N, C-alpha and C positions, 0 to 999 in steps of 0.2 A: 690458141696455144701461144705461149711466149716464144719469141724469136731467140734462139740460143745465141745468136750473134750479138744481141743487145747486152747480155751479161758480160761477154768478152770485151765489147767496146767500153763498158763501164770500168773495166780494170786495165784497159790498154793505156799506157802512159801517153800515147799520142791521141787518145780519145777524149771523152768528156770528163772523166773523173780527175779531179785536181787534188785529191787528198789521199793520204796513206790508208790502205784498207785495214791496217792493224792499229795504228795510234791516232789516225785522223789528221796528222800534220799535213801541211801543204806540200805538194810534190813539185819539184823543179826539174826532175829527171826521173830515171827509172827506179832509183834507189832513194828511200826516205832518209833525209838528213838527220832525223830524230832517232829512229830505232833501227835503221838499216834494212827494213823490209823491202823486198823487191816486188814491184807491181807485175801482174801477170798479163801478158799479151797473147794474141792468137797463136804466135809461134811456140808458146809454152804449153799449149793444149794438144800436143801430139804425142803419140806413143814413143816416138824417137826422142823427144825432149825429156819425157819421163824416165826412159832408160838411161839417157845421158846423165841426168841429175843423180840417179841412183848409183851408177858406176863411179861418178865423180866423188860422191860422198864416201864410197867404200875404198876407192883407190887413192884419194888425195891424202897424203901423209899428214897434212895439217888440218884435216877435217875434225869436226868436234868429236867424232867417235874415237879416232886414234889419239888425238890430243888428250882427251879425257882418260882413256885407258893408260896412256903413258904416265900421266900425272897420278892417277890412282895407284899404280903399281910402284912407281919409282920416286914419288914425292909424298911419302906417308903423311896423311893428315891434311894435306894442302887443299884438296877438293872440298872437304868439310868446312874448312875455314872460308874458302871462296864462296861457297853457297850461302853460308850464314852471314857473310859480309855483304851480300847482295850482288856479288860479281858472278852472275849466273849465265849470262848470254854466251860467253866463250866455251862453256862446258855443257855436257849432258847432265841432266838432273840425276840425283841419287837413285831414284827408282828406275829410270831409263837405263842407267849404267848397270844396276843390279840385274835387270832383266836380260841384258846382253850376256853378262857373266853366267847367269843361270842357264841360259840356252846352251852356251858353250859347255858348261858342266854336264848337263843332261844329254847332250849329244855324245860326249865322251862315254857315258854309261852304255851306249849302244855297242861299244867296241871293247870296253874294259870294265870288268866288274868292280864297282866302287860302292861300298855299303854304308858310307858315313851318314847319308841322309835317306837312304832307301834300305832300311834294316830288314834283313831276312827273318822269316818266321822263326827259324831255329835259334837265331841270336836273341830274339825277343823272349823266347822260352827258357834260355839257358845262360845268357850273358849279361843280364841287367839286374839292377836292384829289385825290380818288380817281377822278376821271372817266376819266383815261387808262387806268387799270387796269380800270375797269368796262366800258369799250368792248370789251375783249378777252374778257369773260366770255360764256358761251353763253346766248343768249336762248331758244333751243330746241336740241335735240340737233343738233350739227354746224353750227349757225349762230350766229356771234357777234353781239353788238350792233353792232359795226363794220360787219359785212356787212348786218345787218338794216336799218340806217338808209339803205342804198342802195336798198332796195325801199320806196318811199314808201307804197303802200297797205298793205303788210304791216306796216310800222312803225307807221303810224297806228292800225291795228286793235289791234296789240299794246299800244301806248301807252295807248289808251282803256281796255283791260282792266286794265292795270297801274295806272293812276291811280285807277280805281274800287276796286281791291283795297287799294291803299295808303291810301286815305282811310278805309276801314273799319278797317284794322289800326292806324292812327295813334291812333284813339280810345282804345285800351287801352295801346298801346306808349308813349304820351307819359309814362306813369308812370316809365319807366326814366330819364328825365331828372332826376328828383328826387335820387336818390343821387349822380348826376354833379355836379349843382349843389352838393350838400352837400360833396362832395370839394373843389370849388373854394373854397367858403367856409372849409373846414377849413384848406386850404393858406394862405389869406390871413390866418387868425387862429390859426395853429398855436401861437404863444406863449401864448395865453390858456388852453390846456389845457381846453377844453370837451369834454363828452361828444359823440360823433358824432351822437347822436339830437337834440341841440340844433340842430345844423346842419341836420338832416333836417326838423325842424319849421319852421325859418325858410325853408328851400328850398321846402317845400310851399306856404307862404304866398306866397313870392316868385313861383313859377311861376303860381299862381292869379292874382296881380295882373298878371303879364305877359300872360296870356290875355285879361284884361279890357282891358288897355291896347291890345292888338291889335284887339279889338272896337271900341273907341272910335276908334282911329286910322283903321281902315278905314272906319268909318261917317262920320268927319269928312272923309276923302278923297273919299268918294262924294258927300257934301253939297257940298264945294268944287267937285268936278267938275261936278255938276249946275248950280251957280251960274255957273260959268265958261261952260258951254254956253249957258245962258239969256241971257248977255250977248254971245253970238257969239264967244266965245273957246274955244280947245281945252283939253283936260286937259293938265296938266304932262307934258312929253315923256317924262321918265323916271318912270313911275308908281311903280315899286318904290322908287326913291330918295326920292320924295316921301312915300310911306307910311312908310318907315323913319325919316325926319326927324320925322314926326308921332308915331311910336311912341316915339322917344327923348324927344320933348317931353312925352309923357304919363308915361313910365316913370321917367326919371331923377329927376324931383321926388319920386318915391316912394322910389327906391332909396337915395339919399344919406341922408335922415333915418332911413330904416329901418336901414341899416348903423350909423349913429351911435348910434341908440337901443339896438338889440338887443345890439351888441357893446361898448357903453359906451366910445366913443372920441370924440375931438374931431372937429370939422368938417373940419379940414385932413387928418387921417389918413383919415377916411372918404372925402374927395374924392379922395385919392391911390389908394384901393383901388377906386373905381368903374371907372376904365378897365381896371385889372387884372382885375376881375371880368368885365367885358364880353369881354375876350380869352378868359378861361377859359370863359365861357358859350358863346362861339362854338365853341370846341373841343368842348364837350359837345354842341352842336347838330349839328356835323358828324358826330360819332360816332353820334348818334341817327339821323341821316339815312342813314348808312352801314348801320347795323343794319336800318333800315326797308327799305332797298333790297335787302339780301340776303334778308330774310324774304319780301319781296313777290315776287321772281323765283322763289322756290321754290313760291309759291302760284298763280302765273299759269299 
């Protein structure tokens, strides 16, 4: 059996290894002068060291996590520019950053009902362009959704299971919206002849920001609702419309400068493309919900 200490010694800056474990450059100290990689010594292979590194990364306000989130939210379009320019080391990658925002978003769903990406069965059947067709599909062998909704208890039980399954499925399926959003961006900027991957990078950052905007909008709506109730007033009658207005209020101030910066266009051109993008995004969202519906009914 190999001696575990031998592998540690090989990566110990005071031991026999004289090259960087990442890029192979010669080491003259603990940190590589070429790529900044830190060599690992025995003191790094303890649980205490592992926990300290994790806490430092989370608590350090200048860590890549917080630095990337700040830039993503408050410097629209910059992270996409940085990534495509090759300045990637100071930042989290687009997919890493999206995963963090995705986790935050779906954690929120455990406390507040948000149905933007986890559409309820009732909404599938009555609120979308494909609803009339969906009602004719079979919910179970020989029973269509149109017939099932007439049986209140049976429909309620089915809907409860459907909504639980679709919530779990949406956590991974939401990724399929990224290429759809990239196609919309490509259509709006076809004359610029960019590589499709450039649109993909920007679309990944855009969807991450949208998830955070939903979190903020829903939290703000909840706070406003509580304040209104405390003053003896009721929550705004159309709750979804109120949240949508808040969402646009948080998202549009990011979208306009982001389009202007990343695609290097004037404010007027960017402003004209914002409503076109929203229309295209809605089409992508409907397509996503349709796919989510078809996959969910196969799993219920």
